[in-house]
C-alpha positions in Angstrom: 45.9 -19.2 -104.1 49.2 -18.9 -105.7 48.7 -15.5 -107.3 47.2 -14.2 -104.1 50.3 -13.9 -102.0 54.0 -13.1 -102.5 56.2 -15.7 -103.9 56.8 -17.8 -100.8 59.7 -19.9 -102.1 59.2 -22.4 -99.4 62.4 -24.3 -99.6 66.1 -24.2 -100.1 65.9 -26.2 -103.3 67.9 -24.6 -106.0 68.3 -26.9 -108.9 64.7 -27.5 -110.1 63.2 -27.8 -113.5 61.4 -30.9 -112.4 58.5 -29.3 -110.6 56.9 -28.8 -114.0 57.0 -32.5 -114.7 54.6 -33.6 -112.0 51.0 -34.3 -112.8 49.7 -31.3 -111.0 47.3 -28.7 -112.4 48.5 -25.3 -112.2 45.7 -24.6 -109.9 46.8 -27.1 -107.3 47.2 -26.1 -103.7 48.9 -28.7 -101.8 51.3 -28.5 -98.9 54.6 -29.1 -100.5 53.2 -27.0 -103.3 54.3 -28.2 -106.7 53.5 -29.1 -110.3 52.5 -32.6 -111.7 49.5 -34.1 -113.4 47.4 -31.9 -111.1 45.3 -28.8 -111.2 44.0 -27.3 -108.1 40.3 -27.3 -108.5 40.4 -27.5 -104.7 41.1 -23.9 -104.2 39.7 -22.5 -107.3 42.6 -20.4 -108.7 44.0 -21.6 -112.0 47.4 -20.4 -111.1 50.8 -21.9 -110.5 51.1 -23.8 -107.3 53.7 -23.0 -104.7 55.9 -25.7 -103.2 57.8 -26.1 -100.0 60.9 -26.2 -102.2 62.5 -23.3 -103.8 62.0 -24.5 -107.4 63.9 -21.5 -108.7 67.1 -23.4 -108.2 66.6 -27.1 -107.1 64.2 -30.0 -106.5 64.1 -33.2 -108.5 61.8 -35.9 -109.8 60.7 -37.9 -112.9 60.9 -41.4 -114.8 62.0 -43.5 -117.7 60.1 -44.3 -120.8 58.3 -47.6 -121.2 59.8 -50.0 -123.6 56.3 -50.8 -124.8 55.6 -50.6 -128.5 52.3 -49.0 -129.7 49.4 -51.1 -128.4 48.2 -54.1 -130.3 44.9 -53.8 -131.9 45.1 -50.1 -131.8 41.6 -48.8 -131.1 39.7 -46.9 -133.7 39.5 -43.8 -131.6 43.2 -43.0 -131.7 42.5 -40.4 -134.4 41.6 -38.2 -131.4 45.3 -38.2 -130.5 45.9 -35.9 -133.5 45.7 -32.7 -131.4 44.4 -30.3 -134.0 43.7 -32.6 -136.9 40.5 -31.8 -138.9 38.7 -34.9 -137.9 39.6 -34.6 -134.2 38.7 -30.9 -134.0 35.3 -31.6 -135.7 34.6 -34.0 -132.9 35.8 -31.5 -130.3 33.6 -28.8 -131.7 30.6 -31.0 -131.7 31.2 -32.1 -128.1 31.7 -28.5 -127.0 28.4 -27.4 -128.6 26.7 -30.3 -126.9 28.2 -29.5 -123.5 27.4 -25.8 -123.6 23.8 -26.5 -124.7 23.3 -29.0 -121.9 24.7 -26.8 -119.2 23.8 -23.2 -120.4 20.7 -24.0 -122.5 20.3 -24.0 -126.3 20.4 -20.2 -126.5 22.8 -19.6 -123.7 26.6 -19.3 -123.2 28.6 -19.6 -120.0 29.3 -15.8 -120.2 25.5 -15.1 -119.7 25.4 -17.2 -116.6 25.3 -14.9 -113.4 27.9 -17.2 -111.9 30.3 -16.2 -114.7 30.2 -12.5 -113.6 30.9 -13.5 -110.0 33.8 -15.7 -110.9 35.2 -13.2 -113.4 35.1 -10.6 -110.7 37.0 -12.9 -108.4 39.8 -13.6 -110.9 40.0 -9.9 -111.9 39.9 -8.6 -108.3 42.2 -5.6 -108.1 42.5 -6.0 -104.4 44.0 -9.5 -104.5 47.4 -9.8 -103.0 50.0 -9.7 -105.8 52.5 -12.5 -105.9 55.8 -10.7 -105.7 59.5 -11.4 -105.8 62.1 -9.0 -104.5 65.0 -8.4 -106.8 67.4 -5.5 -106.2 65.4 -2.3 -105.4 62.1 -3.7 -106.7 59.5 -6.3 -106.1 58.2 -7.8 -109.3 54.7 -9.2 -110.0 52.8 -10.7 -112.9 49.3 -9.5 -113.0 46.1 -10.3 -115.0 42.8 -8.5 -114.9 40.0 -7.3 -117.2 42.3 -4.6 -118.7 45.3 -6.9 -119.0 43.9 -10.2 -120.3 47.2 -11.8 -121.0 48.9 -9.9 -118.3 51.6 -7.4 -117.5 54.9 -8.0 -115.7 55.3 -5.0 -113.3 57.3 -3.7 -110.4 57.3 -1.3 -107.5 59.6 -0.6 -104.5 59.3 -2.7 -101.4 58.2 0.4 -99.4 55.5 1.2 -102.0 54.3 -2.4 -102.1 53.5 -2.2 -98.4 51.1 0.7 -99.0 47.4 0.2 -99.5 47.6 1.3 -103.1 51.1 0.8 -104.6 52.1 2.6 -107.7 53.2 0.0 -110.3 55.5 0.4 -113.2 54.9 -1.9 -116.2 58.1 -3.8 -117.3 56.5 -6.0 -120.0 53.0 -5.9 -121.4 52.2 -9.4 -122.7 49.0 -8.3 -124.4 50.9 -5.7 -126.4 53.7 -8.2 -127.1 51.2 -10.8 -128.3 49.5 -8.3 -130.6 52.8 -7.0 -132.0 54.2 -10.6 -132.7 50.9 -12.2 -133.6 51.3 -14.8 -130.9 49.0 -15.9 -128.1 51.8 -15.5 -125.5 51.3 -17.0 -122.0 53.7 -15.8 -119.3 55.8 -18.6 -117.8 58.1 -16.4 -115.6 61.6 -14.9 -115.4 65.0 -16.3 -114.3 67.4 -13.6 -113.1 71.1 -13.6 -113.1 72.1 -14.9 -109.7 73.3 -12.7 -106.9 77.0 -13.0 -106.1 80.2 -11.1 -105.7 80.6 -7.7 -107.4 78.3 -4.8 -108.1 74.6 -5.7 -107.9 74.0 -3.2 -110.8 75.4 -5.9 -113.1 73.3 -8.7 -111.6 69.8 -7.3 -111.1 69.3 -5.9 -114.6 69.3 -9.1 -116.7 67.0 -12.1 -116.8 65.6 -14.5 -119.3 61.8 -14.8 -119.6 59.8 -17.9 -120.7 56.8 -17.4 -123.0 54.5 -20.1 -124.2 52.3 -19.8 -127.3 48.9 -20.9 -126.1 49.9 -22.2 -122.7 51.9 -25.3 -123.5 54.8 -26.5 -121.3 57.1 -25.9 -124.3 58.4 -22.3 -124.2 60.7 -19.8 -125.9 63.5 -18.3 -123.7 64.5 -14.7 -124.4 66.9 -12.4 -122.6 65.4 -9.3 -121.1 66.8 -6.1 -119.7 64.7 -4.8 -116.8 66.5 -1.5 -116.8 65.5 -0.6 -120.3 62.4 -2.7 -120.1 63.1 -4.3 -123.5 64.3 -7.6 -124.9 68.1 -7.4 -125.3 68.9 -6.3 -128.8 70.7 -8.3 -131.5 73.7 -5.9 -131.2 74.3 -7.4 -127.6 74.0 -11.0 -128.9 71.2 -12.0 -126.5 70.5 -15.5 -125.2 67.5 -16.9 -127.0 66.3 -20.5 -127.1 63.6 -21.7 -129.5 60.4 -23.4 -128.5 60.9 -26.5 -126.4 61.0 -28.0 -122.9 64.4 -26.4 -122.3 66.5 -25.6 -119.2 68.5 -22.4 -118.7 70.8 -21.6 -115.8 73.0 -18.5 -115.6 76.7 -19.1 -114.8 77.7 -15.5 -115.2 76.5 -12.5 -117.2 77.9 -13.9 -120.5 77.7 -17.7 -119.9 74.8 -20.1 -119.3 74.2 -23.8 -118.9 71.4 -24.9 -121.2 69.5 -28.0 -122.0 67.5 -28.3 -125.2 66.7 -30.5 -128.2 70.0 -30.8 -130.1 68.9 -33.9 -132.0 68.9 -37.6 -131.4 69.9 -38.6 -127.8 69.7 -35.1 -126.4 66.1 -35.3 -125.1 64.4 -38.0 -123.0 61.4 -40.0 -124.2 59.3 -37.5 -122.2 60.7 -34.6 -124.2 63.0 -33.1 -121.5 66.7 -32.3 -122.0 69.4 -34.9 -121.3 72.5 -32.8 -121.8 74.1 -29.8 -120.2 75.8 -27.5 -122.7 77.9 -24.4 -121.8 76.8 -21.5 -124.0 78.8 -18.3 -124.3 77.3 -15.0 -125.3 77.7 -14.4 -129.1 78.2 -18.1 -129.7 75.8 -19.9 -132.1 73.5 -22.2 -130.2 74.8 -25.1 -132.2 78.4 -24.3 -131.2 77.7 -24.5 -127.5 79.8 -27.1 -125.7 78.3 -30.2 -124.2 79.8 -30.7 -120.8 77.7 -33.5 -119.4 75.0 -36.0 -120.5 72.5 -38.2 -118.7 71.5 -41.7 -119.7 69.0 -42.4 -122.5 66.5 -43.8 -120.1 66.6 -40.8 -117.7 63.6 -38.4 -117.5 65.8 -35.3 -117.4 69.4 -34.3 -116.8 70.3 -30.7 -116.0 72.7 -28.5 -114.0 72.6 -25.5 -111.7 75.2 -23.1 -110.5 74.4 -20.5 -107.8 75.6 -18.6 -104.9 74.2 -19.5 -101.5 75.1 -16.8 -98.9 78.5 -16.3 -100.3 79.2 -20.0 -101.1 79.4 -21.0 -104.7 77.8 -24.3 -105.8 77.7 -26.2 -109.0 75.4 -29.2 -109.2 74.5 -31.6 -112.0 71.7 -34.2 -111.7 70.1 -36.9 -113.6 66.6 -38.0 -112.7 66.5 -41.7 -113.4 62.8 -41.9 -112.4 60.4 -39.4 -111.0 61.6 -40.2 -107.5 65.2 -41.3 -108.0 67.8 -38.7 -108.8 71.6 -38.8 -108.8 73.4 -35.5 -107.8 76.9 -34.5 -108.8 78.7 -31.7 -107.0 82.0 -30.0 -107.4 84.8 -31.6 -105.3 86.5 -28.8 -103.3 90.0 -30.2 -103.9 90.0 -31.9 -107.3 87.5 -29.4 -108.9 85.9 -32.3 -110.7 82.2 -33.2 -110.5 81.6 -36.2 -108.2 78.6 -38.3 -107.3 76.9 -37.2 -104.1 76.8 -40.4 -102.0 73.2 -40.4 -100.8 70.2 -42.7 -101.7 68.7 -41.5 -104.9 65.3 -40.9 -103.4 66.6 -38.4 -100.9 66.2 -34.6 -101.1 69.5 -32.7 -101.6 69.7 -28.9 -100.8 72.2 -26.4 -99.4 72.2 -23.7 -96.8 75.4 -21.5 -96.8 78.3 -23.9 -96.4 76.1 -26.9 -95.4 74.2 -29.5 -97.4 70.7 -30.2 -96.1 69.3 -33.7 -96.8 65.8 -35.0 -96.5 65.9 -38.8 -95.7 62.8 -40.3 -97.4 63.7 -43.7 -96.0 65.8 -44.9 -93.0 69.5 -44.2 -93.6 72.5 -45.9 -91.9 75.7 -43.9 -92.2 78.5 -45.8 -90.3 77.3 -46.0 -86.7 74.6 -43.4 -87.3 71.0 -44.3 -88.0 68.6 -41.7 -89.3 64.9 -42.3 -89.2 62.8 -42.2 -92.3 61.5 -38.6 -92.8 64.2 -36.9 -90.9 66.2 -33.8 -92.1 69.9 -33.6 -91.5 72.6 -31.0 -92.2 76.4 -31.5 -92.7 79.3 -29.2 -93.7 79.2 -29.3 -97.5 82.9 -29.5 -98.4 83.5 -32.2 -95.8 80.5 -34.2 -97.0 81.6 -34.2 -100.6 85.1 -35.3 -99.5 83.4 -38.3 -97.7 83.3 -37.2 -94.1 80.1 -38.2 -92.2 81.0 -37.1 -88.7 79.4 -33.7 -88.4 75.6 -34.2 -88.9 73.0 -32.1 -87.2 69.5 -33.5 -87.0 67.1 -30.6 -87.9 63.9 -32.7 -87.8 62.9 -36.1 -86.6 59.2 -37.1 -87.1 57.6 -38.1 -83.9 55.5 -40.8 -85.5 54.1 -42.0 -88.9 51.6 -39.1 -89.0 54.3 -36.4 -88.9 56.2 -35.4 -92.0 58.7 -32.9 -93.3 57.0 -30.4 -95.7 59.9 -28.4 -96.9 62.2 -25.6 -95.8 62.5 -21.9 -96.2 65.3 -19.6 -95.2 66.4 -16.1 -94.3 70.0 -14.8 -94.0 70.6 -16.4 -90.7 67.7 -18.8 -90.1 66.5 -22.1 -91.6 62.8 -22.7 -91.2 61.7 -26.4 -91.2 58.1 -26.7 -92.2 56.3 -29.8 -91.1 52.8 -31.3 -91.1 52.1 -33.2 -87.9 48.7 -34.9 -87.6 47.5 -32.4 -90.2 48.7 -29.4 -88.2 51.4 -27.1 -89.6 54.5 -26.7 -87.4 57.6 -24.6 -88.2 60.9 -25.4 -86.5 63.3 -22.4 -86.5 67.1 -23.0 -86.5 69.7 -20.3 -86.3 72.8 -20.7 -88.5 76.0 -19.6 -86.7 78.8 -19.0 -89.2 82.3 -20.3 -88.6 84.7 -17.7 -87.3 87.6 -16.9 -89.6 90.4 -19.2 -88.6 93.7 -17.7 -87.7 97.1 -19.6 -87.7 96.7 -20.8 -84.1 93.2 -22.2 -84.8 94.4 -24.0 -87.9 97.3 -25.5 -86.0 94.9 -27.0 -83.4 93.2 -29.2 -86.0 92.7 -30.3 -89.5 91.0 -27.4 -91.2 89.9 -29.7 -94.1 87.5 -31.7 -91.9 86.6 -29.2 -89.2 83.9 -26.6 -89.8 82.7 -24.5 -86.9 79.5 -23.4 -88.6 76.6 -24.8 -86.7 72.8 -24.8 -86.5 71.2 -24.0 -83.1 67.5 -24.7 -82.4 65.6 -21.5 -81.5 61.9 -22.2 -81.3 58.8 -23.7 -83.0 55.6 -22.2 -84.3 52.3 -24.0 -84.3 49.5 -23.0 -86.7 45.9 -23.1 -85.6 43.9 -26.2 -86.5 42.4 -26.3 -90.0 44.6 -23.4 -91.0 47.6 -23.0 -93.4 50.7 -21.1 -92.4 53.7 -20.3 -94.5 56.8 -18.2 -93.8 59.7 -17.4 -96.1 62.5 -15.0 -96.5 61.8 -11.7 -98.4 65.5 -11.4 -99.4 66.9 -14.7 -98.1 70.6 -14.0 -98.8 70.6 -10.5 -97.2 68.1 -10.1 -94.4 66.0 -12.0 -91.8 62.7 -10.3 -92.9 59.9 -12.7 -93.7 56.7 -12.9 -95.6 54.0 -14.7 -93.5 50.8 -15.9 -95.0 47.9 -17.5 -93.3 44.5 -18.7 -94.6 41.9 -21.3 -94.2 38.7 -22.5 -95.9 36.8 -19.6 -94.4 39.6 -17.2 -93.9 41.0 -15.2 -96.9 44.8 -15.1 -97.3 46.5 -12.6 -95.0 50.0 -11.4 -95.8 52.1 -10.1 -93.0 55.8 -9.3 -92.4 57.9 -10.6 -89.6 61.5 -11.0 -88.7 63.1 -14.4 -88.0 63.1 -16.1 -85.6 59.9 -14.5 -84.3 57.3 -15.8 -86.7 54.5 -15.1 -84.2 55.3 -11.4 -84.1 54.0 -10.1 -87.4 52.6 -6.9 -88.9 49.7 -7.3 -91.2 50.4 -6.0 -94.7 47.6 -7.0 -97.0 44.5 -9.2 -97.0 42.5 -10.7 -99.8 38.9 -9.9 -100.3 36.4 -11.9 -98.3 34.1 -12.9 -101.2 31.4 -14.7 -99.3 29.6 -14.4 -95.9 31.0 -17.1 -93.7 28.5 -16.5 -90.8 27.3 -19.9 -89.6 29.8 -21.8 -91.7 32.2 -24.3 -90.0 35.3 -26.4 -90.8 36.3 -29.6 -89.2 38.9 -32.3 -89.7 37.4 -35.8 -89.8 38.5 -39.4 -90.5 37.0 -42.1 -92.6 38.1 -45.8 -92.4 39.3 -47.3 -95.7 38.8 -51.0 -96.7 42.0 -52.1 -95.1 41.3 -50.3 -91.8 43.5 -47.2 -92.5 42.2 -44.0 -91.1 41.9 -41.4 -93.9 41.6 -37.7 -92.9 39.4 -35.3 -94.7 38.3 -31.7 -94.2 34.6 -30.9 -94.2 33.4 -27.3 -94.8 29.7 -26.8 -94.0 28.0 -24.0 -96.0 25.4 -21.5 -95.3 22.4 -22.8 -93.3 23.9 -26.3 -92.8 23.4 -27.4 -89.2 24.6 -30.5 -87.4 21.9 -33.1 -87.4 20.0 -31.4 -90.1 18.9 -32.8 -93.4 21.6 -34.0 -95.9 22.7 -31.3 -98.3 24.5 -31.4 -101.7 28.2 -31.8 -101.3 31.3 -31.6 -103.5 34.2 -33.9 -102.6 37.7 -33.0 -104.0 40.7 -35.3 -104.1 44.1 -35.8 -105.7 46.1 -38.6 -104.1 49.3 -38.8 -106.0 52.9 -37.5 -106.4 53.3 -36.9 -102.7 51.2 -33.8 -102.9 49.3 -32.8 -99.7 45.9 -31.2 -99.5 45.8 -28.4 -96.9 43.2 -25.8 -96.0 43.1 -22.8 -98.3 40.5 -20.1 -99.1 38.7 -20.5 -102.4 36.4 -17.7 -103.4 35.1 -19.7 -106.3 34.1 -22.6 -104.0 32.5 -20.2 -101.5 30.5 -18.3 -104.2 29.5 -21.4 -106.1 28.8 -24.0 -103.4 29.1 -22.8 -99.7 26.9 -19.7 -100.2 24.3 -21.9 -101.8 23.9 -24.1 -98.8 26.2 -26.9 -99.9 29.1 -28.6 -98.2 32.7 -28.9 -99.6 35.0 -31.7 -98.6 38.7 -32.4 -99.3 40.0 -35.9 -99.0 43.7 -36.5 -97.9 44.1 -39.9 -99.4 47.1 -42.2 -99.8 49.3 -41.3 -102.7 49.5 -37.8 -101.3 52.1 -36.4 -99.0 50.2 -35.6 -95.9 52.1 -38.1 -93.9 55.3 -38.2 -95.9 56.9 -40.7 -98.3 55.3 -43.7 -96.7 51.8 -42.3 -97.2 52.7 -41.6 -100.9 54.3 -45.0 -101.5 51.2 -46.8 -100.1 49.4 -46.0 -103.3 52.1 -46.1 -106.0 52.0 -48.4 -109.0 50.3 -51.7 -108.2 49.0 -50.2 -104.9 47.2 -47.4 -106.7 43.9 -49.0 -105.9 44.4 -47.9 -102.2 43.9 -44.3 -103.2 40.5 -45.1 -104.8 39.4 -47.1 -101.8 40.4 -44.2 -99.5 38.4 -41.7 -101.6 35.4 -44.1 -101.7 35.6 -44.5 -97.9 35.4 -40.7 -97.5 32.4 -40.6 -99.8 30.7 -43.4 -97.8 31.5 -41.6 -94.6 29.8 -38.4 -95.8 26.7 -40.4 -96.5 26.8 -42.5 -93.3 27.1 -39.4 -91.2 24.1 -37.8 -93.0 26.1 -34.9 -94.4 24.7 -35.8 -97.9 23.3 -38.6 -99.9 24.9 -40.5 -102.8 22.5 -38.8 -105.2 23.6 -35.3 -104.0 27.3 -36.1 -103.7 29.6 -34.9 -106.4 33.3 -35.4 -106.8 36.0 -33.4 -108.6 39.6 -33.7 -109.4 42.2 -32.5 -111.9 45.0 -34.3 -113.8 46.0 -37.2 -111.5 42.9 -36.1 -109.6 41.1 -36.3 -112.9 42.1 -39.9 -113.1 40.8 -40.3 -109.6 37.4 -38.8 -110.7 37.4 -41.0 -113.8 38.0 -44.1 -111.6 35.1 -43.1 -109.4 32.8 -42.8 -112.4 33.7 -46.3 -113.6 34.4 -48.3 -110.4 32.2 -46.5 -107.8 29.4 -44.9 -109.8 26.9 -45.8 -107.1 28.5 -43.4 -104.7 28.1 -40.2 -106.7 25.4 -38.2 -108.4 27.9 -36.1 -110.4 31.5 -36.3 -111.4 33.8 -33.6 -112.8 37.2 -34.8 -114.2 39.6 -32.0 -115.3 42.6 -32.6 -117.7 42.7 -36.3 -116.7 44.7 -39.4 -117.5 42.2 -42.1 -118.3 43.9 -44.7 -120.6 46.7 -46.2 -118.5 47.9 -48.4 -121.3 48.7 -45.7 -123.9 49.6 -42.9 -121.4 53.3 -43.8 -121.8 53.1 -43.0 -125.6 51.7 -39.5 -125.1 53.5 -36.2 -124.3 55.1 -36.4 -120.8 53.6 -39.8 -120.0 56.9 -41.7 -119.7 58.0 -39.5 -116.9 55.2 -40.8 -114.7 56.0 -44.5 -114.9 57.5 -44.5 -111.5 54.2 -43.3 -110.1 51.7 -45.5 -112.0 53.7 -48.4 -113.5 54.9 -49.6 -116.8 52.5 -51.4 -119.2 55.4 -53.3 -120.8 56.0 -55.1 -117.4 53.4 -57.8 -117.1 52.6 -57.5 -113.4 52.5 -53.7 -113.7 50.4 -53.9 -116.8 47.8 -56.1 -115.0 47.5 -53.5 -112.2 47.2 -50.6 -114.7 44.5 -52.2 -116.7 42.8 -53.2 -113.5 42.0 -49.6 -112.6 42.3 -47.8 -116.0 38.9 -46.1 -116.6 39.1 -46.5 -120.4 39.6 -50.2 -120.1 36.9 -50.9 -117.5 33.9 -49.3 -119.2 32.6 -52.7 -120.4 33.1 -54.2 -117.0 31.1 -51.4 -115.4 28.1 -52.4 -117.5 28.3 -56.0 -116.2 28.8 -54.7 -112.6 25.7 -52.5 -112.9 23.5 -55.5 -113.0 25.5 -57.8 -110.7 26.3 -55.3 -108.0 24.4 -52.0 -108.4 20.8 -53.2 -109.0 20.3 -52.1 -112.6 18.5 -54.4 -115.1 20.4 -55.4 -118.2 18.7 -52.8 -120.5 19.3 -50.0 -118.1 22.9 -50.9 -117.8 23.4 -51.0 -121.5 21.9 -47.5 -121.7 24.5 -46.4 -119.1 21.9 -45.4 -116.4 24.4 -46.5 -113.8 26.8 -43.8 -114.9 26.5 -40.6 -112.8 26.2 -37.3 -114.6 29.8 -36.6 -115.7 31.7 -33.7 -117.2 35.2 -33.9 -118.6 37.1 -30.7 -119.2 40.5 -30.3 -120.8 42.6 -28.1 -123.2 43.8 -28.5 -126.7 47.1 -26.9 -125.7 47.7 -29.3 -122.8 51.1 -30.9 -123.7 51.5 -32.5 -120.3 48.4 -34.7 -120.1 47.2 -35.2 -123.7 43.5 -34.3 -124.1 43.0 -37.5 -126.1 42.6 -39.3 -122.7 39.3 -37.6 -122.1 38.4 -37.4 -125.8 38.8 -41.1 -126.4 37.0 -42.2 -123.2 33.9 -40.1 -124.1 34.1 -41.3 -127.7 34.1 -44.9 -126.4 31.3 -44.3 -124.0 29.2 -42.9 -126.9 30.1 -45.9 -129.0 29.1 -48.3 -126.2 25.8 -46.4 -125.8 26.5 -45.5 -122.1 27.4 -41.8 -122.6 23.9 -40.4 -122.3 24.8 -38.5 -119.1 28.3 -37.6 -120.1 29.6 -34.2 -121.4 32.9 -33.1 -122.8 34.3 -29.5 -123.0 37.7 -28.5 -124.3 39.3 -25.1 -124.2 41.5 -24.3 -127.2 44.2 -22.6 -125.1 45.5 -22.9 -121.6 47.8 -25.9 -121.4 47.6 -28.1 -118.3 46.2 -25.2 -116.3 43.0 -25.6 -118.4 42.8 -21.8 -119.2 45.3 -19.1 -120.1 43.6 -15.9 -118.9 41.0 -14.7 -116.4 38.1 -14.7 -119.0 38.9 -18.3 -119.9 39.4 -19.3 -116.2 36.0 -17.8 -115.4 34.4 -19.6 -118.3 35.7 -23.1 -117.6 35.0 -22.7 -113.9 31.4 -21.6 -114.7 30.9 -24.6 -116.9 32.2 -27.0 -114.1 30.5 -25.4 -111.1 27.2 -24.8 -112.9 27.2 -28.4 -113.9 27.6 -29.5 -110.3 25.1 -27.0 -109.0 22.4 -28.0 -111.5 22.9 -31.7 -111.0 23.4 -31.9 -107.2 21.3 -29.0 -105.9 18.7 -28.3 -108.7 18.1 -31.9 -109.7 18.7 -31.3 -113.3 19.0 -34.2 -115.7 22.0 -34.1 -118.0 21.3 -34.9 -121.7 24.6 -35.8 -123.3 23.0 -37.6 -126.3 
């Protein structure tokens, strides 16, 4: 969905490299849209997720490295952790051949499958709504199609964009750049010099762009001039950072704050920067000046400097864990950086001359008591000085099934997005600036602690049931114009324009292609009851010809359940073409660990409570069968990254509930995950295997460590005789997909689990497919996206609908 609509930077977060640390597939569509071990197979687009937090300038999370040494009795299959070693790639090649032969036939390829042509057409659709960002006189967009496989960065004017067929001007051709430099460049986006005082002509022409060779999280950073449409030449001494998981923040045209690998102690165990260095144009990178450093156990430390509606902010932060961050702000009097005195799990943002704080837990400030989940604002300077007398409550959840989902803004309005009983509501507040104080006004009170800027509530907007609704400023510092997008499982994305505060009065601008006939299809929000009595919501989309009370039909159940990511309705052409149009159903489970009901819902499945997420997902699966939507034999499940762990757990712990499983870019070994790539940053989500009680919980659900137990359970609980269990007949048909270039979740998780299943003799119905490029998104271009999606969806169609037996031997 993320490439199908303009860049709805749904929030006022301005200090944010951490979105890339979350276990979220680049294809995830969740309500506070973000990026962690997760990929949004749910909505079918392998593209960057949006978040209700303006990640261009702030939003934090992460976690410290385990103290655990390499595991004792290191298993023989760890050779598969050598990403591109000869032995490991021989194994990958053999498995890829096996998977393609099993799914496409011995003489076939995914590209010959009629489904591939349909999915390729979806990804290359020239009518899909471009994801745009306004900068100066132009809106910019990154575009991929059959003629631009790696993509082009392009622009047009705002007026032209609103036309049916805009005229685009290419700014950077990534295909041509890749050919010229003999690299497989994958576009990771630009960062423009911030707006501020002075002539815009000197602020809208320069940016840095991030490029990844093959799609990894590690990128090069190169300064680019959008006026000349070229990289800044050596004669101008451009800003260039080598490959790495680096941070870059403009301070002014000739100064930046950077974070990179400068040797021992400058990066975290997860590979993210721990220092802020001030870098002057023309200065050697090694001569940049370190101005601040986080702690060795932090996940990341970074800084941000920006203008917010004429107010200058400088913020440093250190993420102690994925969910605990300390912020430091510039004191208005001493001009020193001081710790912002709020609990470390709270969200911290700004709007003009106010701070905006999301209270993830109850907060007592003097005589004031703020409820968990509420959002409050306070004059910024006064807050940093220590005053706590001028709060405005912008949102207070009505009950435990109401939660804050992020904020967006325009020049004069702050829009608080919420999810209340799975329905989107937007509360609109007007910001009234303080009048300029004359001498008489100043004499009447202490100007240091009095600030007459205020927020005034205007109205609320309620989205229809089972629909998503998003609104954000087109040029948030300078106008009240809004982008408004709406969509649902059966309704393609519609892009409209509006003017705050009147979100309901909008003018349609563009609409995505309706790829499948929805006649007779329905969507409903249901609830299943988990083992502990908790009501778990899920969406059910009934496909073509499916009638209430009719015979059970094949169904695909998608889930994620982690990192406080919420699952909301969204149109997926690939789901519609692959499943719904073929008379199948599609369900999305909103299980604990997600963010549908706020931090409490997420914390209910963290660390040693992780099992709750799996019980919830299993409860939805059982409910689908109990209500005769499907049968266990014709029910499949799918999930990516953290959702891939969920799918792997279903294969091992609940194989009797499913006929097929697809696990994408998954974590699967919960003992060694802290030793691989970004793994240490997720300890606060899953637990630390060096802590005995947490280790016990991790090994209790870790799919890799429970394969042998599943054989015993097959006879004791699921009705298989001993020989059948040893042959793995209890294991549902399962497909693992991943990418060699994934430096967020190491592909060895899936490699090693499949290798172990084959060694145990229980891998007869298991397949493995690995893309060579693509990073954590699983694919880097539309051809690759269509290929991997064809492999996954054809597998589910053949097993669930066509009754095909998988031969993975």
